[in-house]
C-alpha positions in Angstrom: 0.0 0.0 0.0 2.9 2.3 0.8 4.4 1.7 -2.7 1.1 2.4 -4.3 0.7 5.7 -2.4 3.9 7.1 -3.9 4.0 5.4 -7.3 0.6 6.7 -8.5 1.5 10.4 -8.1 4.8 9.6 -9.9 3.0 8.1 -12.8 0.6 11.0 -12.9 3.5 13.5 -13.0 5.2 11.6 -15.7 2.0 11.5 -17.8 1.6 15.3 -17.4 5.2 15.9 -18.4 4.8 13.6 -21.5 1.6 15.4 -22.5 3.3 18.8 -22.3 6.2 17.4 -24.3 3.9 16.1 -27.0 2.0 19.4 -27.1 5.2 21.3 -27.4 6.3 19.1 -30.2 3.1 19.7 -32.1 3.3 23.4 -31.5 6.7 23.5 -33.1 5.3 22.6 -36.5 6.6 22.9 -39.2 3.2 22.1 -40.7 -0.2 20.4 -40.1 -2.9 19.4 -42.5 -6.5 19.2 -41.2 -9.6 18.0 -42.7 -12.0 18.4 -39.8 -12.5 20.3 -36.6 -11.3 17.2 -34.7 -8.0 17.4 -36.6 -7.7 21.1 -35.6 -7.9 20.1 -32.0 -4.3 19.0 -32.2 -3.1 22.6 -32.0 -5.9 23.9 -29.8 -3.5 23.8 -26.8 -0.9 25.9 -28.5 -0.7 29.5 -27.7 1.5 29.8 -30.8 1.7 27.3 -33.6 5.0 27.7 -35.3 4.3 26.6 -38.8 1.8 26.3 -41.7 -1.8 25.1 -41.4 -3.3 23.6 -44.5 -7.0 22.7 -44.7 -7.3 19.7 -47.0 -9.4 19.9 -50.1 -11.6 17.0 -48.7 -12.8 19.2 -45.8 -16.5 19.6 -45.7 -19.0 21.5 -43.5 -17.5 23.7 -40.8 -13.8 23.7 -39.7 -13.2 25.4 -36.4 -9.6 26.3 -35.6 -10.1 27.1 -31.9 -7.8 27.6 -29.0 -4.6 28.6 -30.8 -3.9 32.3 -30.6 -1.0 32.8 -33.1 0.0 30.9 -36.3 3.4 32.0 -37.5 3.1 30.5 -41.0 0.4 30.3 -43.6 -3.3 29.3 -43.3 -4.3 27.9 -46.6 -7.3 26.2 -48.2 -7.6 25.4 -51.9 -10.5 23.8 -53.7 -12.3 22.5 -50.7 -15.6 22.7 -52.6 -17.7 21.2 -49.7 -16.4 23.6 -47.0 -19.2 25.9 -45.9 -17.7 27.6 -42.8 -14.2 28.5 -41.5 -14.1 29.9 -37.9 -11.8 30.6 -35.1 -12.4 31.9 -31.6 -9.0 33.0 -30.4 -6.6 33.3 -33.4 -5.3 36.9 -33.4 -2.5 36.8 -35.9 -1.3 34.9 -39.0 2.4 35.5 -39.8 2.2 34.2 -43.4 -0.5 34.1 -46.1 -4.1 33.7 -45.3 -5.0 32.1 -48.6 -8.5 30.9 -49.5 -9.1 29.9 -53.2 -11.8 28.0 -55.1 -14.1 27.5 -52.1 -17.4 27.5 -54.0 -19.9 27.2 -51.2 -18.0 28.8 -48.3 -20.5 31.3 -46.9 -19.2 31.9 -43.3 -15.8 33.3 -42.5 -15.7 34.1 -38.8 -12.6 35.0 -36.9 -13.6 36.6 -33.6 -10.1 37.8 -32.5 -8.1 38.2 -35.7 -6.3 41.6 -36.0 -3.1 41.0 -37.9 -2.4 39.1 -41.1 0.8 39.4 -43.2 -1.0 38.7 -46.5 -4.6 38.1 -47.4 -5.3 36.2 -50.7 -9.0 35.4 -51.2 -9.9 34.3 -54.7 -13.0 32.4 -56.0 -15.4 32.6 -53.0 -18.7 33.1 -54.8 -20.9 32.3 -51.8 -19.1 34.6 -49.3 -21.3 37.7 -48.7 -19.8 39.2 -45.5 -16.9 39.0 -43.1 -17.4 38.2 -39.4 -14.2 39.7 -37.9 -15.3 41.1 -34.5 -12.0 42.8 -33.7 -11.2 43.9 -37.3 -7.9 43.3 -39.2 -5.9 46.4 -38.5 -2.5 45.2 -39.7 -1.7 43.7 -43.1 1.1 44.1 -45.7 -1.0 42.9 -48.7 -4.6 42.3 -49.4 -6.0 40.7 -52.6 -9.7 39.9 -52.8 -11.2 38.8 -56.1 -14.4 37.0 -57.3 -16.4 36.9 -54.1 -20.0 37.9 -53.3 -19.0 40.4 -50.6 -21.2 43.4 -50.2 -18.6 45.3 -48.2 -15.3 44.6 -46.6 -16.3 45.5 -43.1 -13.8 43.8 -40.8 -10.8 45.1 -42.7 -10.0 48.0 -40.4 -6.5 48.9 -41.5 -4.4 51.8 -40.4 -1.7 51.2 -43.0 -1.2 48.7 -45.9 1.5 47.8 -48.4 -0.9 47.0 -51.3 -4.7 46.4 -51.6 -6.2 45.0 -54.8 -10.0 44.5 -54.8 -11.4 43.3 -58.1 -14.2 41.4 -59.8 -16.5 41.4 -56.8 -19.8 42.2 -58.6 -21.9 42.7 -55.4 -19.4 45.0 -53.7 -21.2 48.4 -53.2 -19.4 49.9 -50.2 -15.8 50.2 -49.0 -15.1 52.4 -46.0 -11.8 52.0 -44.3 -11.9 54.9 -41.8 -8.5 54.5 -40.1 -6.4 53.9 -43.2 -3.7 56.7 -43.4 -0.9 55.2 -45.5 -0.6 53.0 -48.6 3.1 52.2 -49.3 2.8 50.4 -52.6 -0.6 50.5 -54.3 -4.3 50.7 -53.9 -6.5 49.4 -56.7 -10.2 48.8 -57.3 -11.6 47.5 -60.6 -14.6 45.6 -62.0 -16.6 45.5 -58.7 -20.2 46.5 -58.2 -21.2 49.3 -60.6 -22.5 51.4 -57.7 -19.4 51.0 -55.6 -18.7 53.9 -53.3 -15.3 54.1 -51.8 -14.3 56.2 -48.7 -10.9 56.6 -47.2 -11.5 59.7 -45.0 -8.1 59.7 -43.3 -5.9 58.5 -46.1 -3.0 61.0 -46.3 -0.2 59.3 -48.2 -0.2 56.7 -51.0 2.2 55.3 -53.5 -0.1 54.5 -56.4 -3.9 54.7 -56.7 -6.1 53.2 -59.3 -9.9 53.3 -59.5 -11.9 51.6 -62.2 -15.7 51.3 -62.6 -16.6 53.1 -59.3 -19.4 55.5 -58.6 -17.8 57.6 -55.9 -14.3 58.1 -54.4 -13.9 60.2 -51.2 -10.3 61.0 -50.0 -10.6 64.4 -48.4 -7.3 64.1 -46.4 -5.1 62.8 -49.3 -2.0 65.1 -49.4 0.7 63.2 -51.3 0.8 60.5 -54.0 4.3 59.3 -54.5 3.5 57.4 -57.7 0.6 57.6 -60.2 -3.1 58.3 -59.7 -5.6 57.0 -62.2 -9.4 57.0 -62.7 -10.8 54.9 -65.5 -14.4 54.2 -66.7 -15.9 55.6 -63.5 -19.4 56.8 -63.2 -19.1 59.7 -60.7 -20.0 63.3 -61.8 -17.5 65.1 -59.7 -14.2 64.4 -58.0 -12.3 66.5 -55.5 -8.9 66.1 -53.8 -8.9 69.2 -51.7 -5.6 68.6 -50.0 -3.5 66.8 -52.6 -0.4 68.9 -53.3 1.6 66.6 -55.6 1.9 63.3 -57.4 5.2 61.5 -58.2 3.8 60.0 -61.4 1.0 60.4 -63.9 -2.4 61.8 -63.1 -5.0 60.2 -65.5 -8.8 60.7 -65.8 -10.1 58.5 -68.7 -13.4 57.2 -70.1 -15.7 58.6 -67.4 -18.7 59.8 -69.4 -20.6 61.4 -66.5 -17.7 63.4 -65.2 -18.5 67.2 -65.3 -16.2 68.7 -62.7 -12.6 68.1 -61.3 -11.3 70.0 -58.3 -7.6 69.8 -57.2 -7.3 73.2 -55.5 -3.9 72.5 -53.8 -2.1 70.5 -56.5 1.2 72.2 -57.5 3.1 69.4 -59.3 2.4 66.3 -61.4 5.5 64.1 -61.5 4.5 62.3 -64.7 2.1 62.9 -67.5 -1.3 64.7 -67.2 -3.9 62.7 -69.1 -7.5 63.7 -69.4 -9.2 61.7 -72.1 -12.7 60.7 -73.4 -14.8 62.2 -70.6 -17.8 63.1 -72.7 -19.5 65.4 -70.2 -16.4 67.3 -69.2 -16.7 70.6 -71.1 -13.9 72.4 -69.3 -10.5 71.2 -68.1 -10.2 73.3 -65.0 -10.0 73.0 -61.2 -6.2 73.2 -61.0 -5.6 76.8 -59.9 -2.1 76.1 -58.4 -0.7 73.6 -60.8 2.8 74.9 -61.8 4.7 71.9 -63.1 4.0 68.8 -65.2 7.1 66.7 -65.4 5.8 64.5 -68.2 3.4 65.5 -71.1 0.0 67.0 -71.4 -2.5 64.7 -73.2 -6.0 66.1 -73.4 -8.7 64.6 -75.7 -12.4 64.8 -75.6 -15.3 67.3 -76.2 -14.0 70.1 -73.9 -14.2 73.6 -75.3 -12.0 75.4 -72.7 -8.9 74.8 -70.7 -7.9 76.7 -67.6 -4.5 76.2 -66.0 -3.6 79.6 -64.7 -0.4 78.8 -62.8 1.2 76.3 -65.2 4.7 77.5 -66.3 6.6 74.3 -66.9 5.6 71.3 -69.0 8.8 69.2 -69.5 7.3 66.8 -72.0 5.1 67.6 -75.0 1.5 68.2 -75.5 -1.3 66.5 -77.4 -4.6 68.3 -77.4 -7.5 67.0 -79.5 -11.1 68.0 -79.1 -14.4 68.0 -80.9 -14.8 71.6 -80.0 -14.3 74.1 -82.8 -12.8 76.7 -80.5 -9.5 77.3 -82.3 -8.4 79.7 -79.6 -7.4 76.6 -77.6 -4.7 75.8 -80.2 -3.5 79.4 -80.6 -2.8 79.5 -76.9 -1.1 76.1 -76.7 1.1 77.2 -79.6 2.0 80.3 -77.7 2.9 78.2 -74.7 5.1 76.1 -76.8 6.8 79.0 -78.5 7.5 80.6 -75.1 9.1 77.5 -73.7 6.3 76.6 -71.3 5.8 73.3 -73.2 9.3 71.8 -73.9 8.4 68.9 -76.1 6.4 68.5 -79.4 3.1 70.4 -79.4 0.2 68.9 -81.4 -3.2 70.6 -81.2 -6.3 69.8 -83.2 -9.8 71.3 -82.8 -12.9 70.1 -84.5 -11.7 66.5 -84.6 -14.4 63.9 -85.0 -12.5 61.2 -83.1 -9.9 62.7 -80.7 -7.0 60.4 -80.0 -4.5 60.2 -77.2 -0.9 60.2 -78.0 1.5 58.4 -75.6 4.5 59.5 -77.7 3.8 63.1 -76.5 5.9 62.2 -73.5 8.9 62.2 -75.6 10.7 65.5 -75.9 11.1 67.5 -79.1 11.5 70.9 -80.5 8.9 71.3 -83.2 5.2 72.3 -83.1 2.5 70.9 -85.2 -1.0 72.4 -85.0 -3.1 71.1 -87.8 -6.1 73.2 -86.8 -4.3 76.5 -87.1 -5.9 77.7 -90.3 -6.0 81.3 -89.2 -5.7 83.7 -86.3 -8.4 83.1 -83.7 -10.5 86.0 -82.7 -10.3 84.8 -79.0 -14.0 85.3 -78.5 -14.8 84.4 -74.9 -11.1 83.9 -74.1 -9.5 85.9 -71.3 -5.9 85.9 -70.0 -6.5 86.9 -66.5 -5.0 90.4 -66.9 -6.2 93.7 -68.3 -2.8 94.9 -69.6 -0.6 93.5 -72.4 1.4 90.5 -71.2 5.2 90.3 -71.7 8.1 88.3 -70.3 7.2 86.0 -67.4 3.6 87.1 -67.4 3.2 86.0 -70.9 4.7 82.6 -70.1 2.3 82.2 -67.2 -0.7 83.3 -69.2 0.2 81.4 -72.3 -1.9 78.4 -71.4 -4.8 80.0 -69.6 -7.9 79.2 -71.6 -11.4 79.7 -70.5 
């Protein structure tokens, strides 16, 4: 009896140590494949799982990855066509890629504690309508979401991101990331819901911005774009960037038939080309009162009958201006700007053109001017230069491309 009294606690202690050892071994990874919630229980006791978690393509119904708080590697699931729900109660960070692809009936994605993911890659989730991320993902280097049924991306609550690409989500109508202040590589939206409204109220700095097929973009705090900024085939009527002071690359507004007004009241420099093309309802290229420098070329095509750039004194590329308007004063003044050295490269200007065309080669420098529409001196009816006295010297350079 004495032997039994002491030996049983010893066995119990040994069993406990062995269990802890086995748990530690499991938590060290380097990888685990799970096909059911029961399989996921293997890492439920790990505060941190140091490795990759792969959900097998045979997984069906719901998979719950509970207990574990951190996964240092990837969480991946590919072509699990019978998986309907993926959930986790305590997982707060994924150190690798959170990749979900080809999950045709996945309708529930619920991660109650998730706040940090290195990279999100969700592609081909046609049954996923919403995200259930109670805490909100506030940290991520890269987000790619394509071909889902998401109506919004609530639960993505970033303060900064490297790149975000949201495309081909036909039911996506609202994106509002209130706390996002910085985009270090790129932000791109394309081919989502036709009524998509995008709001980044606190975004201040971005590298590259691209918006295609959106109905509204609101970025009132945007001050600096280090790269290019482009709007293509959008349906909004107005766009304003009240605090944007410069871009490091091209500024493009293309194929937006409803656009009637642009407002960039603080913009002083465009670091690449300045492209405004095929915006049917845009009758005046204006709203750039402080723009002084365009490092690339001017390329304006459409139906506009006036151009107003009152502060522009330095276009380091060429200019291609083609419009359906018959106001030949436009070309007279572009020619003057070229002659005075405001426009450094080749200047081409055509009014009354049935099918105006953009000219990417205008970015190449040159020394000659071609103005096919210049058939005679314009009478300048309705054109003012912003001064009541004759313009000479620097004043003439500044006024040379002020058209209203």
